[in-house]
Backbone as CSV, one residue per row, in Angstrom:
resi,resn,N_x,N_y,N_z,CA_x,CA_y,CA_z,C_x,C_y,C_z
1,PHE,0.850,-1.180,0.000,0.000,0.000,0.000,0.886,1.229,0.000
2,ARG,0.742,2.027,-1.016,1.553,3.234,-1.132,0.660,4.454,-0.954
3,LYS,1.069,5.323,-0.076,0.296,6.530,0.183,0.734,7.624,-0.782
4,GLU,-0.217,8.113,-1.576,0.115,9.171,-2.519,-0.120,10.528,-1.882
5,LYS,0.745,11.465,-2.205,0.609,12.825,-1.694,-0.461,13.561,-2.495
6,ALA,-1.275,14.314,-1.798,-2.305,15.111,-2.465,-1.669,16.358,-3.058
7,ASN,-2.053,16.689,-4.265,-1.566,17.904,-4.918,-2.575,19.029,-4.740
8,ILE,-2.938,19.273,-3.523,-3.934,20.293,-3.233,-3.272,21.392,-2.427
9,GLN,-3.440,22.594,-2.884,-2.930,23.730,-2.135,-4.125,24.455,-1.540
10,VAL,-4.171,24.491,-0.236,-5.277,25.156,0.433,-4.820,26.551,0.818
11,LYS,-5.520,27.536,0.307,-5.209,28.916,0.654,-6.278,29.400,1.618
12,ARG,-5.824,29.949,2.697,-6.771,30.485,3.669,-7.308,31.800,3.120
13,GLU,-8.576,31.806,2.797,-9.142,33.026,2.234,-9.548,33.959,3.366
14,ASP,-9.524,35.209,3.072,-9.977,36.186,4.048,-11.453,35.991,4.296
15,SER,-11.884,36.347,5.476,-13.300,36.229,5.784,-13.838,37.579,6.230
16,VAL,-15.133,37.692,6.161,-15.805,38.883,6.649,-16.715,38.449,7.786
17,SER,-16.926,39.352,8.705,-17.781,39.069,9.843,-19.121,39.753,9.619
18,ILE,-20.195,38.982,9.704,-21.530,39.569,9.618,-22.270,39.202,10.895
19,MET,-23.131,40.085,11.341,-23.882,39.846,12.570,-25.231,39.238,12.220
20,VAL,-25.445,38.011,12.664,-26.727,37.350,12.451,-27.760,38.005,13.362
21,GLU,-27.372,38.185,14.608,-28.138,38.918,15.617,-27.113,39.533,16.547
22,GLU,-27.573,40.296,17.521,-26.644,40.895,18.470,-25.858,39.793,19.184
23,ASN,-24.555,39.948,19.262,-23.640,38.980,19.886,-23.615,37.627,19.173
24,LYS,-23.975,37.606,17.910,-23.921,36.369,17.129,-23.196,36.631,15.813
25,PRO,-21.855,36.776,15.893,-21.100,37.045,14.661,-20.909,35.769,13.849
26,LEU,-20.854,35.945,12.566,-20.652,34.825,11.655,-19.495,35.180,10.736
27,GLN,-18.479,34.330,10.705,-17.352,34.534,9.796,-17.665,33.778,8.511
28,ILE,-17.625,34.477,7.407,-17.934,33.838,6.128,-16.910,34.294,5.099
29,GLY,-16.549,33.402,4.195,-15.503,33.682,3.220,-15.788,34.911,2.370
30,ARG,-14.766,35.705,2.158,-14.878,36.939,1.383,-15.246,36.651,-0.079
31,MET,-14.963,35.439,-0.548,-15.238,35.110,-1.950,-16.714,34.815,-2.204
32,THR,-17.524,34.756,-1.150,-18.954,34.537,-1.345,-19.602,35.838,-1.812
33,THR,-20.701,35.693,-2.520,-21.414,36.882,-2.998,-22.271,37.450,-1.873
34,LYS,-22.697,38.685,-2.039,-23.580,39.305,-1.043,-24.865,38.499,-0.902
35,GLN,-25.369,37.976,-2.010,-26.592,37.174,-1.984,-26.378,35.896,-1.166
36,GLU,-25.237,35.239,-1.357,-24.942,34.013,-0.590,-24.813,34.318,0.897
37,ARG,-24.175,35.420,1.226,-24.048,35.807,2.643,-25.423,36.047,3.250
38,TYR,-26.262,36.752,2.505,-27.610,37.053,2.970,-28.401,35.761,3.181
39,GLU,-28.323,34.842,2.232,-29.057,33.576,2.338,-28.568,32.747,3.520
40,PHE,-27.262,32.747,3.741,-26.740,31.977,4.869,-27.160,32.611,6.189
41,MET,-27.141,33.940,6.246,-27.575,34.632,7.452,-29.048,34.329,7.730
42,GLN,-29.873,34.306,6.682,-31.291,33.970,6.854,-31.464,32.548,7.370
43,LEU,-30.647,31.638,6.880,-30.685,30.251,7.333,-30.376,30.176,8.832
44,CYS,-29.368,30.915,9.266,-29.005,30.941,10.692,-30.131,31.522,11.534
45,GLN,-30.821,32.529,11.005,-31.929,33.147,11.735,-33.164,32.252,11.749
46,GLU,-33.373,31.510,10.681,-34.542,30.635,10.593,-34.421,29.420,11.515
47,PHE,-33.196,28.931,11.706,-32.971,27.743,12.533,-31.979,28.051,13.654
48,PRO,-32.317,28.974,14.564,-31.357,29.373,15.598,-31.012,28.250,16.577
49,ASP,-31.908,27.273,16.717,-31.657,26.180,17.656,-30.607,25.199,17.153
50,VAL,-30.206,25.310,15.901,-29.224,24.398,15.319,-27.796,24.871,15.594
51,PHE,-27.628,26.163,15.840,-26.297,26.734,16.010,-26.060,27.126,17.460
52,ALA,-24.843,26.934,17.917,-24.449,27.367,19.259,-23.475,28.526,19.097
53,TRP,-23.814,29.635,19.702,-22.980,30.827,19.585,-22.113,31.007,20.824
54,SER,-22.414,30.253,21.871,-21.641,30.333,23.113,-21.813,29.008,23.850
55,TYR,-21.036,28.827,24.906,-21.176,27.610,25.708,-22.586,27.497,26.287
56,GLU,-23.182,28.636,26.637,-24.513,28.613,27.229,-25.557,28.047,26.263
57,ASP,-25.299,28.172,24.967,-26.229,27.636,23.967,-26.141,26.119,23.844
58,LEU,-25.073,25.542,24.358,-24.911,24.088,24.295,-25.703,23.479,25.440
59,LYS,-26.585,22.599,25.128,-27.499,22.065,26.138,-27.095,20.697,26.665
60,GLY,-25.897,20.266,26.383,-25.504,18.940,26.819,-26.069,17.888,25.877
61,PHE,-25.893,16.671,26.227,-26.333,15.580,25.369,-27.097,14.577,26.206
62,ASN,-28.211,14.133,25.707,-29.027,13.165,26.415,-28.448,11.767,26.188
63,PRO,-27.875,11.136,27.229,-27.275,9.810,27.044,-28.294,8.723,26.731
64,ASN,-29.595,9.012,26.884,-30.615,8.029,26.511,-30.748,7.902,24.996
65,LEU,-30.306,8.931,24.264,-30.371,8.875,22.799,-29.257,8.003,22.236
66,ALA,-28.065,8.182,22.759,-26.900,7.409,22.318,-25.810,7.581,23.359
67,GLN,-24.967,6.607,23.453,-23.873,6.701,24.406,-22.631,6.095,23.780
68,HIS,-21.543,6.791,23.929,-20.276,6.340,23.367,-19.503,5.570,24.432
69,THR,-18.921,4.481,24.036,-18.065,3.731,24.954,-16.703,3.544,24.305
70,ILE,-15.716,3.418,25.137,-14.359,3.156,24.661,-14.023,1.738,25.091
71,GLU,-13.852,0.867,24.120,-13.531,-0.528,24.416,-12.065,-0.633,24.819
72,LEU,-11.824,-1.197,25.997,-10.465,-1.336,26.507,-10.034,-2.791,26.508
73,ASP,-8.757,-2.983,26.349,-8.175,-4.317,26.440,-8.414,-4.822,27.863
74,PRO,-9.106,-5.950,28.035,-9.415,-6.442,29.383,-8.174,-6.807,30.198
75,ASN,-7.044,-7.001,29.533,-5.808,-7.345,30.245,-5.022,-6.118,30.698
76,THR,-5.524,-4.938,30.385,-4.815,-3.711,30.745,-5.066,-3.348,32.198
77,LYS,-3.999,-2.964,32.875,-4.107,-2.502,34.254,-4.602,-1.055,34.235
78,LEU,-5.583,-0.748,35.089,-6.107,0.611,35.184,-4.995,1.556,35.633
79,VAL,-4.993,2.755,35.098,-3.931,3.713,35.410,-4.531,4.967,36.026
80,ARG,-4.013,5.320,37.174,-4.346,6.598,37.809,-3.053,7.398,37.850
81,GLN,-2.924,8.322,36.917,-1.687,9.094,36.839,-1.483,9.902,38.120
82,LYS,-0.225,10.002,38.511,0.136,10.806,39.676,-0.121,12.275,39.336
83,LYS,-0.754,12.984,40.255,-1.102,14.385,40.004,0.153,15.216,39.768
84,ARG,0.124,15.960,38.676,1.233,16.862,38.369,0.938,18.232,38.964
85,PRO,1.964,18.889,39.464,1.730,20.232,40.008,1.474,21.230,38.877
86,PHE,0.706,22.260,39.180,0.523,23.337,38.217,0.626,24.666,38.954
87,ASN,0.830,25.709,38.214,1.013,27.036,38.770,-0.238,27.456,39.543
88,PRO,-0.117,27.762,40.849,-1.296,28.141,41.633,-1.975,29.419,41.133
89,HIS,-1.226,30.265,40.431,-1.818,31.486,39.875,-2.787,31.165,38.736
90,MET,-2.711,29.963,38.215,-3.602,29.546,37.124,-4.955,29.061,37.654
91,GLU,-5.054,28.841,38.963,-6.276,28.251,39.513,-7.543,29.059,39.218
92,PRO,-7.549,30.400,39.362,-8.783,31.136,39.022,-9.173,30.978,37.545
93,LEU,-8.179,30.984,36.653,-8.465,30.783,35.229,-9.000,29.376,34.987
94,MET,-8.404,28.410,35.682,-8.834,27.023,35.539,-10.280,26.868,36.019
95,ARG,-10.595,27.455,37.163,-11.955,27.371,37.709,-12.958,27.991,36.732
96,LYS,-12.596,29.141,36.153,-13.472,29.828,35.191,-13.744,28.932,33.980
97,GLU,-12.691,28.303,33.448,-12.854,27.419,32.289,-13.673,26.181,32.648
98,LEU,-13.422,25.619,33.830,-14.204,24.455,34.261,-15.685,24.806,34.377
99,ASP,-15.980,25.960,34.974,-17.378,26.378,35.116,-18.048,26.550,33.759
100,LYS,-17.291,27.055,32.775,-17.845,27.221,31.426,-18.203,25.871,30.807
101,LEU,-17.520,24.822,31.198,-17.796,23.489,30.655,-18.844,22.732,31.471
102,ILE,-18.899,23.012,32.774,-19.859,22.324,33.645,-21.273,22.857,33.431
103,GLU,-21.417,24.175,33.305,-22.744,24.796,33.178,-23.569,24.203,32.031
104,PRO,-23.036,24.080,30.808,-23.836,23.485,29.719,-23.755,21.956,29.676
105,ARG,-23.181,21.342,30.712,-23.076,19.886,30.848,-22.200,19.249,29.776
106,ILE,-21.167,19.959,29.356,-20.185,19.355,28.457,-19.363,18.361,29.258
107,ILE,-19.046,18.741,30.490,-18.392,17.836,31.438,-19.193,17.889,32.732
108,PHE,-18.967,16.919,33.600,-19.634,16.946,34.896,-18.722,16.302,35.929
109,PRO,-18.835,16.766,37.177,-17.970,16.220,38.233,-18.368,14.786,38.591
110,ILE,-17.382,13.988,38.937,-17.624,12.639,39.453,-16.781,12.460,40.707
111,LYS,-17.165,11.522,41.558,-16.420,11.317,42.804,-15.277,10.328,42.629
112,HIS,-15.503,9.284,41.848,-14.487,8.246,41.689,-14.375,7.868,40.216
113,SER,-13.182,7.536,39.807,-12.966,7.119,38.429,-11.962,5.978,38.399
114,SER,-12.171,5.052,37.484,-11.223,3.949,37.321,-9.917,4.438,36.715
115,TRP,-10.022,5.451,35.869,-8.856,6.017,35.203,-8.714,7.470,35.623
116,VAL,-7.475,7.915,35.777,-7.221,9.327,36.059,-6.146,9.799,35.097
117,ALA,-6.495,10.821,34.306,-5.545,11.424,33.371,-5.319,12.867,33.808
118,ASN,-4.075,13.284,33.785,-3.745,14.636,34.224,-4.301,15.701,33.302
119,LEU,-4.705,16.774,33.922,-5.098,17.974,33.205,-3.824,18.759,32.920
120,VAL,-3.676,19.186,31.686,-2.511,19.975,31.298,-3.038,21.328,30.838
121,LEU,-2.556,22.395,31.458,-3.011,23.736,31.115,-2.022,24.380,30.158
122,VAL,-2.538,24.887,29.057,-1.697,25.537,28.053,-2.192,26.966,27.902
123,ARG,-1.289,27.922,28.052,-1.682,29.320,27.902,-1.664,29.690,26.423
124,LYS,-2.784,30.259,25.953,-2.889,30.713,24.569,-2.220,32.080,24.433
125,LYS,-1.989,32.511,23.198,-1.407,33.837,22.962,-2.283,34.934,23.541
126,SER,-3.593,34.699,23.560,-4.543,35.696,24.064,-4.499,35.826,25.581
127,GLY,-3.794,34.918,26.269,-3.749,34.933,27.725,-4.715,33.942,28.345
128,GLU,-5.706,33.491,27.572,-6.638,32.485,28.069,-5.902,31.154,28.184
129,ILE,-6.526,30.213,28.890,-5.911,28.894,28.976,-6.755,27.891,28.212
130,ARG,-6.085,26.866,27.778,-6.748,25.771,27.073,-6.469,24.515,27.873
131,PHE,-7.521,23.727,28.069,-7.369,22.454,28.759,-6.925,21.385,27.781
132,CYS,-5.980,20.614,28.191,-5.593,19.417,27.460,-5.556,18.293,28.493
133,ALA,-5.687,17.084,28.048,-5.604,15.943,28.956,-4.532,15.001,28.447
134,ASP,-3.824,14.405,29.370,-2.767,13.463,29.023,-3.367,12.053,28.988
135,PHE,-3.841,11.648,27.827,-4.495,10.347,27.669,-3.560,9.266,27.134
136,LYS,-2.253,9.439,27.302,-1.333,8.459,26.712,-1.570,7.048,27.249
137,ASP,-1.868,6.912,28.536,-2.103,5.576,29.100,-3.409,4.977,28.570
138,LEU,-4.434,5.786,28.500,-5.713,5.326,27.968,-5.581,4.961,26.490
139,ASN,-4.830,5.746,25.736,-4.625,5.453,24.312,-3.940,4.104,24.107
140,ARG,-3.035,3.751,25.005,-2.361,2.447,24.900,-3.327,1.296,25.171
141,ALA,-4.350,1.555,25.992,-5.234,0.484,26.443,-6.459,0.263,25.561
142,TYR,-6.827,1.254,24.776,-8.077,1.062,24.040,-7.865,0.141,22.843
143,LEU,-8.914,-0.623,22.545,-8.870,-1.535,21.409,-9.113,-0.722,20.145
144,LYS,-8.173,-0.779,19.246,-8.264,0.008,18.014,-9.475,-0.448,17.204
145,ASP,-10.214,0.523,16.679,-11.347,0.135,15.841,-10.853,-0.071,14.410
146,HIS,-11.677,-0.720,13.640,-11.293,-1.034,12.263,-11.896,-0.042,11.278
147,TYR,-12.415,1.047,11.806,-13.037,2.067,10.971,-12.438,3.428,11.317
148,PRO,-11.177,3.624,10.984,-10.530,4.880,11.363,-11.094,6.069,10.587
149,LEU,-10.965,7.235,11.184,-11.385,8.458,10.502,-10.458,8.719,9.328
150,PRO,-10.963,9.337,8.289,-10.080,9.651,7.159,-9.070,10.727,7.559
151,SER,-7.932,10.694,6.908,-6.914,11.711,7.179,-7.317,13.009,6.485
152,MET,-6.703,14.109,6.895,-6.991,15.394,6.259,-6.659,15.332,4.770
153,GLU,-5.612,14.622,4.448,-5.219,14.467,3.045,-6.335,13.795,2.232
154,GLN,-6.942,12.747,2.794,-8.033,12.054,2.107,-9.258,12.959,1.959
155,ILE,-9.550,13.732,2.987,-10.692,14.645,2.925,-10.466,15.699,1.849
156,LEU,-9.253,16.241,1.791,-8.950,17.257,0.780,-9.048,16.688,-0.633
157,GLN,-8.686,15.419,-0.806,-8.829,14.783,-2.123,-10.296,14.749,-2.543
158,VAL,-11.181,14.498,-1.586,-12.612,14.409,-1.885,-13.185,15.775,-2.252
159,VAL,-12.771,16.828,-1.536,-13.345,18.153,-1.801,-12.618,18.911,-2.906
160,ALA,-11.497,18.374,-3.381,-10.749,19.046,-4.453,-11.649,19.243,-5.665
161,GLY,-11.615,20.424,-6.216,-12.422,20.729,-7.383,-13.830,21.192,-7.057
162,SER,-14.206,21.118,-5.792,-15.538,21.587,-5.409,-15.595,23.103,-5.504
163,GLU,-16.771,23.589,-5.796,-16.931,25.038,-5.867,-16.840,25.647,-4.475
164,ARG,-17.444,24.960,-3.488,-17.419,25.451,-2.112,-17.409,24.270,-1.153
165,PHE,-16.871,24.519,0.009,-17.038,23.589,1.115,-17.041,24.419,2.382
166,SER,-17.605,23.880,3.448,-17.713,24.662,4.676,-16.867,24.045,5.770
167,LEU,-16.538,24.863,6.722,-15.767,24.442,7.885,-16.505,24.933,9.110
168,LEU,-16.876,24.030,9.970,-17.516,24.403,11.218,-16.509,24.203,12.331
169,ASP,-16.384,25.190,13.168,-15.411,25.143,14.251,-16.121,24.758,15.534
170,GLY,-15.816,23.579,16.063,-16.416,23.160,17.316,-15.783,23.896,18.480
171,TYR,-16.585,24.191,19.495,-16.056,24.853,20.680,-15.035,23.954,21.355
172,SER,-13.797,24.355,21.369,-12.745,23.667,22.115,-12.685,22.176,21.834
173,ASN,-13.135,21.758,20.688,-13.129,20.348,20.276,-13.950,19.437,21.172
174,TYR,-14.968,19.963,21.791,-15.829,19.134,22.631,-17.061,18.651,21.899
175,ASN,-17.473,19.357,20.862,-18.706,18.955,20.193,-18.505,18.875,18.707
């Protein structure tokens, strides 16, 4: 099996910001026509429950509809990583970010867990922090599925030559 390189050059086009409603900005490619921008804005206004403009708009997920499980190798020993120290000055920022995730039920507190992965705080250029988790032990233990996600290269091959394609940015990669 030989992996071929994609001959696709992706240029990041400039975007314009349009306000769908107050505090609901929409970034849309500058190459779109005014009519297309207007139609997309109308679509966002017609179906406001489909889009989340903030964490507060995210209503969590009902586990009765579907639930994801991670299949683990039954021979794997459970791992509780030793707590790593972090800068105490980061605690107020950490609490603020945690509250933003707890309120819309993206995450929720638990008392006990079979696995413990360290929280890693990364400061963004803006001064905000981003949560990362060290899942290296869990990654070693999970049973690989036989239906992997396509690579970015494969996705670009599929959309190559298309007149348009869209990119939706999930909040902090949680949804």
